[in-house]
C-alpha positions in Angstrom: -13.4 -22.5 -34.1 -11.9 -22.2 -30.6 -12.0 -25.4 -28.5 -13.0 -24.3 -25.1 -11.1 -25.7 -22.1 -12.0 -27.2 -18.8 -9.5 -26.2 -16.1 -9.0 -26.8 -12.4 -7.9 -24.1 -9.9 -6.4 -25.4 -6.7 -5.1 -23.0 -4.0 -3.8 -23.5 -0.5 -2.1 -21.0 1.8 0.6 -23.2 3.3 -0.5 -26.6 4.5 0.9 -29.3 2.1 -1.3 -32.0 3.5 -4.4 -29.8 2.9 -3.2 -29.2 -0.7 -3.0 -33.0 -1.4 -6.4 -33.7 0.2 -8.0 -31.1 -2.0 -6.3 -32.5 -5.1 -7.5 -36.0 -4.2 -11.1 -34.7 -3.8 -11.0 -32.9 -7.2 -9.5 -36.0 -9.0 -12.2 -38.2 -7.4 -14.9 -35.8 -8.7 -13.6 -35.5 -12.2 -13.2 -39.3 -12.5 -16.7 -40.0 -11.1 -18.2 -37.5 -13.6 -15.9 -38.6 -16.6 -14.6 -35.1 -17.0 -11.5 -34.5 -19.2 -9.5 -31.7 -17.7 -7.3 -29.7 -20.1 -5.2 -27.7 -17.6 -4.5 -27.6 -13.8 -3.6 -24.2 -12.3 -1.9 -24.4 -8.9 -1.4 -21.7 -6.3 0.6 -22.7 -3.2 1.3 -20.3 -0.3 -1.2 -17.8 -1.6 -3.7 -16.3 0.9 -7.2 -15.7 -0.5 -7.8 -13.2 2.3 -4.8 -10.9 2.2 -4.3 -10.9 -1.6 -6.4 -9.0 -4.1 -7.8 -11.1 -6.8 -6.3 -8.7 -9.4 -2.8 -9.4 -7.9 -3.0 -13.2 -8.3 -1.5 -14.5 -11.5 -3.7 -17.6 -11.5 -6.9 -15.4 -11.4 -5.5 -13.1 -14.1 -4.8 -16.1 -16.3 -8.3 -17.5 -15.9 -10.0 -14.2 -16.5 -7.9 -13.6 -19.7 -8.9 -17.1 -21.0 -12.6 -16.4 -20.2 -12.4 -13.0 -21.9 -10.9 -14.6 -25.1 -13.6 -17.2 -25.1 -11.2 -20.1 -24.5 -12.8 -21.3 -21.3 -15.8 -23.6 -20.8 -15.6 -24.7 -17.2 -13.7 -23.8 -14.1 -13.5 -26.5 -11.4 -12.5 -25.7 -7.8 -12.6 -27.6 -4.5 -15.0 -25.1 -2.9 -15.9 -21.5 -3.2 -13.3 -20.0 -0.8 -10.5 -21.4 -3.1 -11.3 -18.4 -5.3 -10.9 -16.1 -2.4 -12.0 -15.3 1.1 -13.2 -11.7 0.4 -16.5 -10.5 -1.0 -14.8 -9.5 -4.3 -14.9 -13.2 -5.2 -18.6 -12.7 -6.0 -17.7 -10.2 -8.7 -15.3 -12.8 -10.1 -18.1 -15.4 -10.4 -20.3 -12.7 -12.0 -17.5 -12.1 -14.6 -17.3 -15.8 -15.3 -21.1 -16.0 -15.8 -21.0 -13.0 -18.3 -18.3 -15.0 -20.2 -20.5 -18.1 -20.3 -18.0 -20.0 -18.1 -19.5 -22.6 -15.7 -17.9 -22.5 -12.2 -18.2 -25.9 -10.4 -17.4 -26.5 -6.8 -16.6 -30.1 -5.9 -18.3 -29.6 -2.5 -21.1 -27.3 -3.5 -22.0 -28.0 -7.1 -22.6 -25.5 -9.9 -22.2 -22.0 -8.5 -23.7 -20.1 -11.5 -26.6 -22.2 -12.7 -28.6 -19.1 -13.8 -31.0 -19.1 -10.9 -32.1 -15.6 -9.6 -30.7 -16.4 -6.1 -27.2 -17.5 -7.3 -25.7 -14.1 -6.9 -27.2 -13.6 -3.5 -26.2 -17.0 -2.2 -22.6 -16.7 -3.5 -22.3 -13.3 -2.0 -23.4 -14.7 1.4 -20.9 -17.6 1.1 -18.1 -15.2 0.3 -19.1 -13.0 3.2 -19.1 -16.1 5.5 -15.6 -17.1 4.2 -14.4 -13.6 4.9 -15.7 -13.7 8.5 -14.0 -17.0 9.0 -10.7 -15.6 7.7 -11.1 -12.7 10.2 -11.5 -15.2 13.0 -8.4 -17.2 11.8 -6.4 -13.9 11.7 -7.5 -13.0 15.2 -6.6 -16.5 16.5 -3.2 -16.2 14.8 -2.7 -12.7 16.4 -3.7 -14.1 19.8 -1.3 -17.0 19.3 1.6 -14.7 18.5 0.8 -12.6 21.6 0.9 -15.8 23.8 4.2 -16.9 22.2 5.8 -13.5 22.8 4.7 -13.5 26.4 6.5 -16.8 26.8 9.7 -15.1 25.4 9.7 -17.3 22.3 10.2 -16.3 18.7 6.8 -15.7 17.1 7.7 -15.7 13.4 8.7 -13.3 10.7 12.2 -12.1 9.7 14.8 -12.9 12.4 16.6 -9.8 13.8 20.0 -9.3 12.4 22.6 -10.7 14.8 20.5 -13.7 15.8 19.4 -17.1 14.8 16.4 -19.2 16.0 16.4 -22.8 17.3 13.3 -24.4 18.8 11.6 -21.0 18.8 14.4 -19.6 21.0 16.7 -16.8 19.7 20.5 -17.0 20.1 23.3 -14.6 19.2 25.3 -15.2 16.0 28.8 -13.9 16.9 29.8 -12.9 13.3 26.6 -10.8 12.9 26.9 -9.4 16.4 30.3 -7.9 15.6 28.7 -6.1 12.6 26.0 -4.7 14.9 28.7 -3.4 17.3 30.6 -1.9 14.3 27.5 -0.1 13.1 26.7 1.5 16.5 30.3 2.5 16.9 30.5 4.1 13.4 27.2 5.9 13.9 28.4 7.5 17.1 31.7 8.6 15.4 30.5 9.8 12.0 26.7 9.6 11.5 24.4 7.5 9.3 25.6 8.6 5.9 29.2 7.7 6.5 28.2 4.5 8.3 26.3 3.3 5.2 29.1 4.4 2.9 31.7 2.5 4.9 29.6 -0.7 5.0 29.0 -0.5 1.3 32.7 0.2 0.5 33.8 -2.7 2.6 31.1 -4.9 1.1 29.7 -5.6 4.6 26.1 -6.9 4.0 23.0 -7.8 5.9 22.7 -11.5 5.0 23.7 -10.8 1.4 21.8 -7.4 1.0 23.7 -4.1 0.8 23.0 -2.0 3.9 20.8 1.0 3.1 20.0 4.1 5.2 16.6 2.6 6.1 18.1 -0.7 7.2 20.8 1.0 9.3 18.2 3.2 11.0 15.9 0.3 11.9 18.9 -1.6 13.3 20.0 1.3 15.4 16.5 1.6 17.0 16.1 -2.1 17.8 16.0 -2.8 21.6 16.7 -6.5 21.1 20.5 -5.6 21.2 20.1 -4.7 24.9 18.1 -7.9 25.7 14.6 -6.5 25.1 12.9 -8.2 22.1 10.2 -5.8 20.9 7.0 -6.8 19.1 3.6 -5.4 17.9 5.3 -2.2 16.8 4.2 -2.4 13.1 0.5 -1.8 12.5 -1.5 -1.9 9.3 -2.5 1.4 7.9 -5.9 0.1 6.6 -8.5 -2.4 7.7 -8.5 -3.7 4.1 -6.8 -7.2 4.4 -5.3 -6.8 0.9 -3.5 -3.6 1.9 -0.2 -4.8 3.3 1.3 -1.4 4.1 2.3 -1.0 7.8 3.7 1.9 9.9 5.6 2.1 13.1 3.2 2.6 16.1 4.9 3.5 19.4 1.5 3.2 21.2 1.1 -0.5 20.4 4.7 -1.4 20.9 5.3 -4.2 23.5 8.4 -6.0 24.8 9.2 -9.5 25.9 10.7 -10.0 29.3 14.4 -9.1 29.5 16.8 -11.8 28.4 20.5 -11.3 29.2 21.6 -13.9 26.7 20.3 -11.7 23.8 22.4 -8.7 24.8 24.9 -7.6 22.3 25.4 -3.9 23.4 25.8 -2.2 26.8 23.1 0.3 27.8 25.4 3.3 27.5 26.2 2.7 23.9 22.6 2.0 22.9 21.2 5.1 24.8 23.9 7.3 23.4 22.9 6.3 19.9 19.2 7.0 20.7 20.1 10.5 21.9 22.1 11.2 18.7 19.3 10.0 16.5 16.9 12.3 18.3 19.3 15.2 18.1 20.2 14.7 14.4 16.6 14.2 13.2 14.8 16.7 15.5 13.0 19.5 13.6 13.4 22.0 16.4 15.3 25.1 15.5 15.7 23.9 11.9 14.3 25.3 8.7 11.8 23.1 6.8 13.0 20.0 4.9 13.1 21.8 1.5 15.7 24.3 2.9 18.3 22.0 4.2 20.7 22.8 1.4 21.4 25.6 -1.2 19.9 23.5 -4.0 17.4 25.8 -5.7 14.7 23.2 -6.5 15.2 20.9 -3.5 12.0 19.1 -2.6 10.1 20.3 -5.7 11.2 17.8 -8.4 9.6 14.5 -9.5 10.0 12.3 -12.5 8.4 9.3 -14.2 10.4 6.2 -13.4 11.2 3.2 -15.6 8.1 1.4 -14.2 5.9 4.4 -15.2 5.3 5.5 -11.5 5.9 9.2 -10.6 8.4 9.5 -7.8 10.1 12.3 -6.0 13.8 13.1 -6.8 16.2 13.3 -3.9 19.4 15.4 -3.6 22.8 14.1 -4.2 26.0 16.1 -3.9 29.8 15.9 -4.5 32.7 18.3 -4.4 34.6 19.6 -7.4 38.4 19.9 -7.3 38.1 23.4 -5.7 36.0 22.0 -2.8 32.7 23.5 -4.1 29.6 21.4 -3.5 27.8 20.4 -6.7 24.2 19.2 -6.3 22.2 16.9 -8.5 18.6 15.6 -8.3 18.4 11.8 -8.6 15.9 9.0 -8.5 17.0 6.3 -6.1 14.4 3.8 -7.4 15.6 4.0 -11.0 19.2 3.7 -10.0 18.5 0.6 -7.9 16.6 -1.1 -10.7 19.0 -0.2 -13.5 16.3 1.0 -15.9 17.6 1.7 -19.4 16.7 4.8 -21.5 15.5 6.6 -18.4 17.2 9.7 -17.0 18.1 8.9 -13.4 20.1 12.0 -12.4 19.5 15.7 -13.2 22.5 17.9 -12.5 21.6 21.3 -10.9 24.2 23.1 -13.1 22.3 22.1 -16.3 18.7 22.0 -15.1 18.4 24.8 -12.6 18.5 27.5 -15.3 16.1 25.5 -17.5 13.6 25.0 -14.7 13.9 28.6 -13.5 13.2 30.0 -17.0 10.2 27.7 -17.5 8.7 28.8 -14.1 9.2 32.5 -14.9 7.8 32.1 -18.4 4.7 30.4 -17.0 4.2 33.1 -14.4 4.7 35.9 -16.9 2.2 34.4 -19.4 -0.5 33.9 -16.8 -3.2 36.6 -17.0 -5.3 37.9 -14.1 -8.3 36.2 -15.6 -6.4 32.8 -15.6 -5.3 33.4 -12.0 -8.9 34.1 -10.8 -10.2 31.1 -12.8 -7.6 28.8 -11.2 -8.3 30.1 -7.8 -12.0 29.4 -8.2 -11.2 25.9 -9.5 -8.9 25.2 -6.6 -11.4 26.3 -4.0 -14.2 24.5 -5.9 -12.3 21.2 -5.8 -13.5 20.6 -2.3 -17.1 21.0 -3.3 -16.5 18.7 -6.3 -15.1 16.0 -4.1 -18.2 16.3 -1.9 -20.4 15.9 -5.0 -18.5 12.7 -5.9 -19.0 11.4 -2.3 -22.7 12.2 -2.5 -23.1 10.3 -5.7 -21.1 7.4 -4.2 -23.3 7.3 -1.2 -26.5 7.3 -3.3 -25.2 4.3 -5.4 -24.2 2.4 -2.3 -27.6 3.1 -0.7 -29.3 1.8 -3.9 -27.2 -1.4 -3.8 -28.0 -2.0 -0.1 -31.7 -1.5 -0.7 -31.7 -4.0 -3.6 -29.7 -6.4 -1.4 -32.4 -6.1 1.4 -35.1 -6.9 -1.1 -33.3 -10.0 -2.4 -32.5 -11.2 1.1 -36.1 -10.8 2.3 -37.3 -12.9 -0.8 -34.7 -15.6 0.2 -36.0 -15.5 3.8 -39.5 -16.2 2.5 -38.1 -19.2 0.6 -36.5 -20.5 3.8 -39.8 -20.3 5.7 -41.6 -22.0 2.8 -39.0 -24.8 2.7 -37.7 -23.9 -0.7 -34.2 -22.9 0.5 -31.7 -24.7 2.8 -29.8 -21.5 3.7 -29.2 -20.9 7.4 -32.0 -18.6 8.6 -30.0 -17.0 11.4 -27.2 -16.0 9.1 -29.6 -14.4 6.7 -31.5 -12.5 9.5 -28.2 -11.2 10.8 -27.2 -10.0 7.4 -30.5 -8.2 6.9 -30.1 -6.5 10.3 -26.6 -5.4 9.5 -27.5 -4.1 6.0 -30.4 -2.1 7.5 -28.0 -0.5 10.0 -25.7 0.3 7.1 -28.6 2.0 5.3 -29.3 4.2 8.3 -25.7 5.2 8.6 -25.3 5.9 4.9 -28.6 8.0 4.9 -27.3 10.1 7.8 -23.9 10.6 6.1 -25.7 11.6 2.9 -27.7 14.3 4.6 -24.5 15.7 6.2 -22.7 15.8 2.9 -25.6 17.5 1.2 -25.7 20.1 3.9 -21.9 20.6 3.7 -22.1 21.0 -0.1 -24.8 23.7 0.2 -22.7 25.6 2.8 -19.4 25.5 0.8 -21.2 26.6 -2.4 -22.2 29.8 -0.6 -18.7 30.7 0.6 -16.4 30.2 -2.4 -14.5 33.4 -2.9 -11.1 34.5 -4.4 -8.1 35.0 -2.2 -6.9 38.5 -3.5 -3.6 38.4 -1.6 -2.7 35.1 -3.3 -3.6 36.6 -6.7 -1.3 39.6 -6.0 1.5 37.3 -4.9 1.4 35.5 -8.3 1.0 38.8 -10.3 4.2 40.3 -8.8 6.2 37.1 -8.7 8.6 37.8 -11.6 9.4 41.3 -10.4 10.1 40.2 -6.8 12.0 37.2 -8.0 14.3 39.4 -10.1 15.3 41.4 -7.0 15.9 38.4 -4.7 19.1 36.7 -3.7 19.6 32.9 -4.1 18.1 32.0 -0.7 15.1 34.3 -1.2 14.6 32.8 -4.7 14.3 29.4 -3.3 11.7 30.4 -0.7 9.7 32.3 -3.4 9.7 29.2 -5.6 8.4 27.1 -2.7 5.5 29.5 -2.1 4.1 29.2 -5.6 5.4 25.9 -7.0 3.8 22.7 -5.7 5.9 20.3 -7.8 7.7 20.1 -11.1 7.6 16.7 -13.0 10.0 15.4 -15.6 7.6 13.2 -17.7 9.7 11.9 -20.5 10.3 14.9 -22.9 7.6 16.9 -21.1 8.1 19.3 -18.1 5.0 19.7 -16.0 4.9 22.6 -13.6 2.1 22.4 -11.0 1.4 25.6 -9.1 -0.5 25.7 -5.8 -3.4 27.3 -7.6 -3.9 24.2 -9.7 
């Protein structure tokens, strides 16, 4: 028989004082109620708003215990300690299904079995999420005000500088490295600059300089006294998606400060011109034709962490001065994975890959080509069908939510519920607006699906190109062969012992 545990989860983002006050409140509660706690699980410096529940080790541990039937009760300070996004409601639901009681020190039992538990918890999580958005906005406005004052607003300190009392100052030793990098780039380009830095063991605060690190440093205007900010923007409104991209439109600068200058304007501007010249796509062939490597840009492989990643080109010269290419995985080489092929030499693999492509093309019948063409063209309509079903499910959920909220509203007016009436009315109004939007989108999708279904046809020119591929390929020179491969092959993946060739028809 498994002895079920009573555990405590305590989470704070950063404030140590807040952490201790929550702990004190929890201890007072368990002492008052004579509760014997088997385990305390602590999360410090973990945001409940910008981290997915599935990414938090503490939540994973709790869910695993619940799934194994080892958990009786979970005690928290209050509901938002689980998280500040609405996915917290699903966590409570999973605890309920596993017969785990969730007790909030400030709010009581959260899953008592009442019909309204799910609705009330959903509303509480929604309110916590809105509060987090307000906090995030206040933080953003605070950083904006700090930047306008010319002070350091947080984050990694630019290489070449330190910070004291929110004011940046130049670190002479790092400033010399910055000057060296700009000088090397002007004389010999980025590749040789990175190579020199690595050979001389010149690091960025202990980290080896990479191409990406050098590129960011070369673009940074702080070295001419202009501290930039707000240049990185999130790619998604989802707070748990931390990916960001450079956005020139939102880029801002602090007022010019002479004491931050490390470089003269001529040096900095010359480097910017060279970067533009060396990376411009004008009058250049496309990326996959920068070299003579036959399968450049087409090869991928499964890494040591099971992710599929694109292979990049490497090259070296033999004793006769001939360039020898190889396809390599930078990720696997950086992480030193064992029993994983990290480099694929072109001399060994080009012929193997070429033979496999030709064999695949030779064995493909006209019927298969036509079938694949139809499947390819039909994929759009299939994705619309998936979207239609998704919209229907979402509409059903929203309508059920409206029904539950209207019942709760009746309870408020009859004095059977203490929930805030205005919050509930606002949620009902918002949900009804969502229903209208979803209904309109559903009608548009259904009309689009009908239209696409009428127009699916086979591209005969594409079929002919595939049919004659082997004949044309046999007559082509090396450069033409590379272009022909790029026209029909989308990607080739080394997946362990398997070689997966994906054509544009698939």
